C-alpha positions in Angstrom: 14.1 -34.2 -16.3 11.6 -36.4 -18.2 8.7 -35.0 -20.1 5.3 -36.3 -21.1 6.7 -37.0 -24.6 9.4 -39.2 -23.1 6.6 -41.2 -21.3 4.6 -41.5 -24.5 7.6 -42.7 -26.5 8.6 -45.3 -24.0 5.0 -46.5 -23.7 4.5 -46.5 -27.4 1.4 -44.4 -27.3 0.5 -40.8 -28.1 0.9 -37.8 -25.8 -2.8 -37.3 -25.8 -3.3 -40.9 -24.5 -0.8 -40.2 -21.7 -2.7 -37.0 -20.9 -6.0 -38.9 -20.8 -4.5 -41.4 -18.4 -3.0 -38.7 -16.1 -6.2 -36.6 -16.0 -8.7 -39.4 -16.2 -10.4 -37.4 -18.9 -11.1 -40.3 -21.4 -11.0 -44.0 -22.0 -7.7 -45.8 -21.8 -7.8 -49.6 -21.8 -6.2 -51.5 -18.8 -3.2 -52.9 -20.8 -2.3 -49.4 -22.0 -2.7 -48.0 -18.5 -0.2 -50.6 -17.2 2.3 -49.7 -20.0 2.0 -46.0 -19.2 2.4 -46.6 -15.5 5.5 -48.6 -16.1 7.0 -45.8 -18.3 6.2 -43.2 -15.7 7.9 -45.3 -12.9 10.9 -46.1 -15.0 11.5 -42.5 -16.1 10.6 -41.1 -12.6 8.2 -38.7 -14.4 6.4 -36.3 -12.1 2.8 -35.8 -13.4 2.7 -32.4 -11.9 5.2 -31.2 -14.5 2.7 -31.7 -17.3 2.0 -28.5 -19.2 -1.0 -26.6 -18.0 -2.6 -27.0 -21.3 -2.6 -30.8 -21.0 -3.0 -31.0 -17.2 -6.1 -28.7 -17.2 -5.6 -27.8 -13.6 -6.4 -24.4 -12.0 -5.5 -23.5 -8.5 -6.5 -19.8 -8.3 -2.9 -19.1 -7.2 -0.6 -16.5 -8.7 3.1 -15.8 -7.8 4.8 -12.4 -7.4 8.6 -12.5 -7.9 10.2 -9.4 -6.3 13.9 -8.3 -6.1 13.7 -7.6 -2.4 10.5 -7.2 -0.3 12.5 -5.4 2.4 12.6 -2.4 0.0 9.4 -0.6 1.0 8.5 0.2 -2.6 8.1 -3.6 -3.2 6.3 -4.3 0.0 3.7 -1.6 -0.8 3.4 -3.0 -4.3 2.9 -6.5 -2.9 0.1 -5.3 -0.6 -1.8 -4.0 -3.7 -1.3 -7.2 -5.7 -2.5 -9.3 -2.8 -5.6 -7.0 -2.1 -6.7 -7.1 -5.7 -6.0 -10.8 -6.2 -8.1 -11.6 -3.2 -11.1 -9.8 -4.6 -11.0 -12.1 -7.6 -10.6 -15.2 -5.4 -6.8 -15.7 -6.0 -4.1 -16.4 -3.5 -0.6 -14.9 -3.9 2.8 -16.6 -3.3 5.7 -14.3 -2.8 9.4 -14.9 -3.7 12.5 -12.8 -3.5 14.9 -13.1 -6.4 17.6 -10.6 -5.2 17.8 -9.7 -8.9 19.6 -13.0 -9.5 18.6 -14.7 -12.7 19.7 -18.1 -11.3 17.4 -17.7 -8.3 14.6 -16.6 -10.5 15.0 -19.7 -12.6 14.7 -21.9 -9.5 11.4 -20.2 -8.6 10.1 -20.8 -12.2 11.0 -24.4 -12.1 9.3 -24.9 -8.7 6.2 -22.8 -9.6 5.5 -24.6 -12.9 5.3 -27.9 -11.0 2.7 -26.4 -8.6 0.1 -25.6 -11.3 0.6 -21.9 -10.7 -2.0 -20.0 -12.7 0.2 -17.0 -13.5 3.3 -15.0 -12.5 4.0 -11.3 -11.9 7.7 -10.5 -12.4 8.9 -7.4 -10.6 12.5 -8.5 -10.6 13.8 -7.3 -14.0 15.6 -10.6 -14.7 13.1 -12.5 -16.8 15.0 -13.7 -19.9 13.6 -14.5 -23.4 14.2 -18.3 -22.9 12.2 -18.4 -19.7 9.5 -16.3 -21.2 9.2 -18.7 -24.2 9.1 -21.7 -21.8 6.3 -20.1 -19.8 4.4 -19.3 -23.0 4.7 -22.9 -24.2 3.6 -24.2 -20.8 0.5 -22.0 -21.0 1.5 -20.0 -17.8 0.6 -16.3 -18.3 2.9 -13.6 -16.9 3.1 -9.9 -16.7 6.0 -7.6 -15.8 6.8 -4.5 -13.7 9.1 -2.0 -15.4 10.7 -4.2 -18.0 9.8 -7.4 -19.9 11.7 -9.7 -22.2 9.9 -8.0 -25.1 7.8 -4.9 -25.1 5.9 -6.2 -28.2 4.8 -9.4 -26.6 4.6 -8.6 -22.9 2.2 -6.7 -20.7 4.4 -4.2 -18.8 3.5 -1.7 -16.1 5.8 1.2 -15.1 5.7 4.8 -14.2 6.9 7.7 -16.3 10.5 7.7 -15.0 12.1 10.1 -17.3 9.3 12.7 -17.0 9.5 12.3 -13.2 13.3 13.0 -13.2 12.8 16.1 -15.3 10.1 17.2 -12.8 12.5 16.7 -9.9 15.3 18.7 -11.5 12.9 21.5 -12.5 11.7 21.7 -8.9 15.2 22.0 -7.5 15.9 24.8 -10.1 12.7 26.5 -9.1 13.6 26.6 -5.5 16.9 28.3 -6.2 19.4 25.5 -6.7 22.3 26.4 -9.0 24.4 23.2 -8.9 22.5 19.9 -8.8 24.0 16.5 -8.5 22.4 13.1 -9.3 22.8 9.8 -7.4 21.7 7.1 -9.8 20.7 3.4 -9.5 22.0 0.3 -11.3 22.0 1.0 -15.0 20.8 -2.5 -16.0 17.4 -1.4 -14.5 15.3 0.7 -16.9 13.9 2.7 -14.0 17.4 3.9 -13.0 18.5 4.4 -16.6 15.5 6.6 -17.5 15.8 8.7 -14.4 19.5 9.3 -15.3 18.5 10.3 -18.8 15.9 12.7 -17.5 18.5 14.4 -15.2 21.0 14.7 -18.0 18.5 16.1 -20.4 17.5 18.7 -17.9 21.0 20.0 -16.9 23.3 19.4 -19.9 22.7 22.8 -21.4 23.4 24.6 -18.1 26.9 26.1 -17.7 27.6 24.5 -14.3 26.9 20.9 -15.5 29.7 18.4 -15.3 29.7 14.6 -15.6 31.4 14.6 -12.2 28.1 15.6 -10.7 26.8 12.1 -11.3 27.5 9.2 -8.8 26.2 5.7 -8.4 24.3 4.7 -5.3 23.0 1.2 -6.0 19.4 2.1 -4.9 20.4 1.6 -1.3 20.7 3.9 1.8 24.3 3.1 2.3 25.0 3.7 -1.4 23.3 7.1 -1.1 25.5 8.1 1.9 28.7 7.1 0.1 27.6 8.8 -3.1 26.9 12.1 -1.2 30.3 12.0 0.5 32.1 11.5 -2.9 30.0 14.2 -4.6 30.8 16.8 -1.8 34.5 15.9 -2.0 34.5 16.8 -5.7 31.9 19.7 -5.5 31.6 21.2 -2.0 29.4 23.9 -3.5 26.6 21.5 -4.5 23.2 23.0 -3.4 20.9 20.3 -4.8 20.8 16.5 -4.9 18.3 14.5 -7.0 18.5 10.8 -5.9 17.1 8.2 -8.3 15.1 6.6 -5.5 14.0 7.4 -2.0 16.4 5.0 -0.2 19.4 6.8 -1.8 17.8 10.1 -0.9 17.5 9.0 2.7 21.2 8.1 2.6 21.9 11.6 1.3 20.0 13.1 4.2 22.1 11.0 6.7 25.4 12.0 5.0 24.5 15.7 5.0 23.4 15.5 8.7 26.6 13.9 9.7 28.5 16.7 8.1 26.4 19.4 9.8 25.0 20.6 6.5 21.4 22.0 6.8 19.1 20.1 4.4 16.8 22.5 2.6 18.5 25.7 3.5 21.9 24.8 2.2 21.4 21.6 0.2 18.0 20.6 -1.2 17.3 16.9 -1.6 14.6 15.2 -3.8 14.0 11.5 -4.0 11.9 9.3 -6.3 9.3 6.6 -5.4 7.0 8.0 -2.7 7.5 5.3 -0.1 6.0 5.8 3.3 9.3 6.3 5.0 9.7 9.7 3.3 7.0 11.1 5.7 9.0 10.3 8.8 12.6 11.3 7.9 14.0 14.5 9.4 13.5 16.7 7.5 10.6 15.0 5.6 11.7 14.2 2.1 10.5 15.8 -1.1 9.9 13.1 -3.6 8.6 12.2 -7.0 5.8 9.8 -6.1 5.0 6.8 -8.2 1.4 5.5 -7.8 2.7 2.4 -6.1 -0.6 0.9 -5.1 -2.2 1.7 -8.4 0.7 -0.1 -10.2 0.3 -3.2 -8.1 -3.5 -3.2 -8.5 -3.2 -2.8 -12.3 -0.5 -5.4 -12.8 -2.6 -7.9 -10.7 -5.8 -7.2 -12.8 -3.8 -7.6 -16.0 -2.5 -11.0 -15.0 -5.9 -12.2 -13.9 -7.4 -11.1 -17.3 -4.6 -13.0 -19.1 -5.4 -16.1 -17.0 -9.1 -15.9 -17.8 -8.5 -15.2 -21.5 -10.0 -11.7 -21.3 -6.9 -9.6 -22.1 -7.2 -8.3 -25.6 -3.5 -7.5 -26.2 -0.1 -7.2 -24.5 1.2 -3.6 -24.3 3.1 -1.1 -22.1 1.2 0.8 -19.5 2.9 4.0 -18.2 1.4 5.7 -15.1 1.8 9.4 -14.2 4.0 10.5 -11.3 3.6 13.6 -9.1 5.8 15.9 -7.1 5.3 15.9 -3.3 7.0 18.9 -1.8 8.3 18.6 1.8 10.9 20.2 4.1 14.0 18.8 2.4 13.4 21.4 -0.4 10.7 23.6 1.1 13.0 26.1 2.8 14.5 27.1 -0.5 11.2 27.7 -2.2 10.8 31.2 -3.5 14.4 32.1 -3.1 17.0 32.6 -5.7 19.9 33.2 -3.4 22.8 30.8 -3.1 23.3 29.2 0.4 
């Protein structure tokens, strides 16, 4: 793919002269114009690939790259990003990366040709090379949960480890004496920190065993399979902390199919606070992230970067809270084993 430097070299002029010709931002004599036009045609150079700093274009458009918008956590986040962006006069373009670096690269290649003003990455796959390229092109970006560098990126996430500790403590408080954990993909910092929080909470307890931990892939089906495997190994489990609400919903389904009363016999707690937790049967106790606040903050941070008003890049960690519902409520105040 040709660059503005290739055009300048073939035309025998400076990059700034090519930039003036493309943007009609200064005098270029007719002979030089013809030479530059010939070079552009020969190299099949697309002017819309010029770096923002040279092109000087602004479209009031930002992009939000998500792992999977069908996950209600990300659809709630996207709603907040769009709402806040609109108040500042920006339009939002959405894209699903499916947590695939190759797919994300394709989005970046497309977006940089569209004069996008900035990008929010919620997909956890932005690499150092892509981050450096965006910086060189003058395209601001911010990240949800994890960035290529915590020193040089604006990152928004919730207090995952603290939330996990809160979940385990709640299960202990309501009388659970053997708590299992269903964890998410460990390349994601959210899943990793929630697993760490669980382990720190239970490692000193005499009933703890590494066999009480099972992967669930952050999906409902994964939560169901994980629950079945955990019960095969430990039929006396009386508490399950799932690393996200989708896996917790899967645990509810698996327990229901086995005829195990949720709450009275096995208490279940999720993590995220998605709206679906209010309509499950029983309703799901969860560690709620401030999803809308996270989306609103990350949108404001990007717009500040675009407008040159962000003083520094740093990590923003938001508080979480425990929402108690029926999936653990029946055990509250009891210390008896089911």
